[in-house]
VMD Tcl script that draws the C-alpha trace (Angstrom):
set ca {
  {57.47 60.93 106.00}
  {60.93 59.55 105.20}
  {59.54 57.27 102.40}
  {57.64 60.18 100.86}
  {61.08 62.14 100.72}
  {62.78 59.04 99.10}
  {60.14 59.00 96.49}
  {60.72 62.80 95.65}
  {64.38 62.14 95.28}
  {64.12 59.44 92.59}
  {65.06 60.72 89.31}
  {62.02 59.99 86.85}
  {61.30 56.70 88.45}
  {64.89 55.41 88.66}
  {66.90 55.25 91.83}
  {69.18 58.05 92.96}
  {72.96 56.89 91.74}
  {75.37 56.04 94.36}
  {77.08 59.04 96.08}
  {80.62 60.00 94.78}
  {83.57 59.00 96.70}
  {87.10 59.88 96.53}
  {89.47 56.95 95.73}
  {91.94 55.72 98.20}
  {94.60 56.03 95.48}
  {94.06 59.83 95.15}
  {96.30 62.33 96.78}
  {96.53 66.03 97.16}
  {98.18 68.06 94.62}
  {100.87 70.33 96.28}
  {102.79 73.09 94.47}
  {106.56 72.35 94.74}
  {108.54 75.19 96.22}
  {111.67 75.90 94.46}
  {114.83 76.44 96.49}
  {116.56 79.97 96.54}
  {113.73 81.60 95.05}
  {112.26 84.81 96.38}
  {108.65 86.09 96.07}
  {108.68 88.66 93.45}
  {106.55 91.80 93.69}
  {105.15 93.87 90.93}
  {107.56 96.74 90.12}
  {105.77 100.28 89.76}
  {107.57 102.47 87.19}
  {106.23 106.16 87.13}
  {106.57 107.82 83.63}
  {106.16 111.20 85.41}
  {106.13 112.24 89.15}
  {102.55 111.91 90.45}
  {100.80 115.19 91.15}
  {100.24 116.01 94.91}
  {97.09 118.10 95.56}
  {96.29 119.30 98.79}
  {92.57 119.96 99.64}
  {90.33 120.18 102.67}
  {87.88 117.42 103.35}
  {85.05 119.54 102.31}
  {86.65 120.05 98.72}
  {87.66 116.39 98.29}
  {84.52 115.05 96.80}
  {84.33 118.02 94.04}
  {88.05 117.45 93.26}
  {87.64 113.73 92.72}
  {84.49 114.37 90.42}
  {86.47 116.94 88.49}
  {89.53 114.69 87.97}
  {87.45 111.72 87.04}
  {85.29 113.82 84.55}
  {81.98 113.40 86.47}
  {79.88 116.70 86.89}
  {80.02 118.02 90.37}
  {76.77 117.54 92.36}
  {75.72 120.47 94.39}
  {74.00 119.94 97.61}
  {71.41 122.57 98.93}
}
mol new
graphics top color blue
foreach p $ca { graphics top sphere $p radius 0.5 }
foreach p [lrange $ca 0 end-1] q [lrange $ca 1 end] { graphics top cylinder $p $q radius 0.2 }
display resetview
């Protein structure tokens, strides 16, 4: 059975190419850390203060649909 599998793995009658290997001269690439550098985070600048809307859990879906422009779905 193993010989039939090998025959199926041959590429159009030619033997399979040798498996790829990693050269012994290869090394991992590492990102160099810069000294005295702090991680920077994105800065959020609000052009106007955000609106705060208080709703009950039952009204939440209708409010989101109204604010996003989608028509409200009525459940009956």
